[in-house]
C-alpha positions in Angstrom: 103.7 113.1 64.5 100.7 114.2 66.7 99.7 117.7 66.9 97.5 119.8 69.0 94.2 118.3 68.1 95.3 114.7 68.7 96.6 115.7 72.1 93.2 117.6 72.7 91.3 114.2 71.7 93.8 112.3 74.1 92.9 114.5 76.7 89.5 114.1 76.3 89.4 110.5 76.4 91.7 110.5 79.5 89.1 112.4 81.2 86.2 110.0 80.3 84.2 113.2 78.3 82.3 113.0 75.4 83.1 115.8 72.7 79.6 117.1 73.3 80.4 117.4 77.4 83.9 119.0 76.9 82.7 121.4 74.4 79.7 122.2 76.7 82.2 123.0 79.4 83.8 125.5 77.1 80.5 127.1 75.6 81.2 125.6 71.9 79.0 123.2 69.9 80.5 119.4 69.6 81.2 120.5 65.8 83.5 122.9 66.8 85.2 120.6 69.1 85.3 118.3 66.2 87.1 120.7 64.0 89.8 121.6 67.1 90.2 117.6 67.5 90.9 117.4 63.6 93.6 120.4 63.7 90.7 121.9 61.0 90.7 124.7 63.3 93.4 126.2 66.3 91.9 126.5 69.7 91.4 129.6 71.2 93.2 130.9 74.5 89.6 131.5 76.2 88.9 127.6 75.1 91.9 126.6 76.7 90.9 128.3 80.1 87.7 126.9 80.4 88.7 123.0 79.3 91.6 123.4 81.9 88.8 123.9 84.6 87.8 120.2 83.5 91.1 119.0 84.1 92.5 118.9 81.0 96.6 119.6 80.6 96.6 122.5 78.2 100.4 122.6 78.3 100.5 119.2 77.0 98.0 120.0 74.4 100.0 123.1 73.3 103.4 121.6 73.8 103.4 118.1 74.2 104.8 118.3 78.0 102.8 116.8 80.7 102.5 119.0 83.7 101.1 116.8 86.2 102.9 115.8 88.9 103.2 111.9 88.2 105.2 112.9 85.0 105.4 111.0 81.7 103.8 107.4 81.8 101.4 107.8 84.6 97.7 106.9 84.1 94.2 106.9 86.4 92.1 103.3 85.5 88.9 102.4 87.5 90.1 99.4 89.2 86.6 97.2 89.2 87.2 97.2 85.0 90.3 99.2 84.0 88.6 101.9 82.2 90.9 105.1 82.3 89.8 108.0 83.9 91.2 111.0 84.5 94.5 111.5 86.1 93.8 114.7 88.1 96.4 117.6 88.2 98.6 119.1 91.2 97.4 122.7 90.4 95.0 123.8 91.9 91.9 125.1 90.3 88.6 126.8 91.5 86.8 124.6 89.5 88.1 121.5 91.0 87.9 119.8 94.1 91.1 118.9 96.4 91.7 115.4 97.1 94.6 114.7 99.9 96.9 112.2 99.3 98.3 110.2 102.3 101.3 108.5 102.3 99.9 106.5 105.7 98.7 102.7 105.0 101.4 101.0 103.3 100.0 97.5 103.9 99.5 95.8 100.7 101.5 93.2 102.0 101.2 91.2 105.3 100.1 94.7 107.0 101.7 97.2 109.4 100.5 99.4 111.8 100.8 103.2 111.5 101.2 105.8 114.2 100.2 109.0 112.0 99.1 110.0 108.7 101.2 112.6 106.8 99.6 114.2 103.6 102.1 114.0 100.8 100.3 116.2 98.6 97.2 117.1 96.9 95.6 116.4 93.4 92.6 118.3 92.3 89.5 116.7 90.2 86.7 118.4 88.1 83.7 117.9 90.0 82.4 116.2 86.9 84.6 113.7 86.7 84.3 112.4 90.4 80.3 112.7 89.8 80.9 110.3 86.9 82.7 108.0 89.1 80.1 108.1 91.6 82.2 109.9 94.0 81.3 112.3 96.7 84.5 115.0 97.1 84.0 115.0 101.0 84.4 111.1 101.2 87.2 110.8 98.9 91.1 110.1 100.1 94.1 109.3 98.4 96.3 106.2 99.8 99.7 105.2 98.8 99.8 101.5 98.3 103.0 99.7 100.0 103.9 96.4 99.3 103.5 93.9 96.4 100.8 91.6 97.6 98.0 93.2 95.1 100.2 93.3 91.6 98.9 93.1 89.1 95.8 95.5 90.5 98.2 97.6 92.3 102.1 97.9 92.7 104.2 99.4 95.1 104.1 103.0 95.1 100.8 103.5 93.2 98.3 105.8 94.5 94.4 104.9 95.1 91.4 106.8 95.6 89.0 105.6 98.4 85.5 105.9 98.7 84.7 106.4 102.3 81.3 106.7 101.8 81.2 103.1 100.2 82.2 100.3 102.7 79.6 97.4 101.8 81.8 94.7 101.3 78.8 92.3 100.3 79.1 93.4 96.6 83.2 92.2 96.2 85.9 94.4 95.3 89.1 95.6 96.6 89.0 97.4 100.3 91.2 99.4 102.4 90.4 97.9 105.9 91.6 97.7 109.2 92.4 94.6 110.5 93.4 94.2 114.2 94.7 97.8 113.9 96.6 97.2 110.6 95.4 99.0 107.4 95.4 96.9 104.4 94.4 96.9 101.1 92.6 93.6 100.0 90.0 91.9 97.9 87.3 91.1 99.9 84.8 88.5 99.4 81.8 87.7 101.7 81.6 84.1 102.7 78.5 82.1 103.9 77.8 82.2 107.6 79.3 85.7 107.8 83.0 85.2 107.3 85.4 87.3 105.1 87.9 86.1 102.6 91.0 88.4 102.3 92.6 88.0 98.8 95.9 89.2 97.9 96.1 89.3 93.7 99.6 88.2 94.0 99.4 84.7 93.7 102.4 84.4 95.9 100.0 85.5 99.1 97.6 83.1 100.4 94.3 84.4 101.4 93.2 84.9 104.6 89.9 84.1 106.0 88.1 86.0 108.8 85.8 84.2 110.9 82.6 85.3 112.0 83.9 85.9 115.7 86.8 87.7 115.0 84.8 90.2 112.6 84.9 92.9 115.7 88.7 93.1 114.9 87.7 94.2 111.4 86.9 97.6 109.7 85.8 98.3 106.5 87.1 101.7 105.6 86.5 102.4 102.0 86.2 101.2 98.3 89.4 101.0 96.3 88.0 102.6 93.0 90.6 104.3 91.0 94.5 103.2 90.4 97.0 106.0 89.8 100.3 104.6 89.0 103.1 104.1 85.9 102.3 102.3 82.8 104.8 99.6 82.4 
């Protein structure tokens, strides 16, 4: 059976923080953090208040019940390597950065045109977490995935955090892009001669090549850095 200490350790790992880093946030030593995580000492209210500002789900630590808006079974992973990162919280916090989540783009299939952008919600991420991911708060957008062309990387209904400050497709990765007025999420490769190769991770979709003479129809909107979705 799990315990407060075990759930606290799980939350720290979810946020990608070391015992020293989380301890520093709460103004305690690494040794005290270790005692909390091993259930040899019970965390106090001021400690729990401090770590909540770093994104720790305190309700989960104390009660074993998730308080985030994604519910049980949700997780966030870095798209580049699959590493687990902090999920973010729907609860506002003075120490956290608010990131708007847009139910817009769709288009993880053949692409679709959208007339407007609707904000479905806001997630709050600790500044330290965003810094660790190399993300600038002013240049992040949460986008909902529509379609199945990027499975197994991204599933229909997932959210992705898009780094709008990184549009350099010379380094291969998954990008949000605009192609002939249609927003898409695709894996992008740069080919010799300046052409682009748009790849769907779902093998049932054929890749698409954008020749150099059609590059004016393409705009890279940002690199997709983090997937937020349910674990199957």
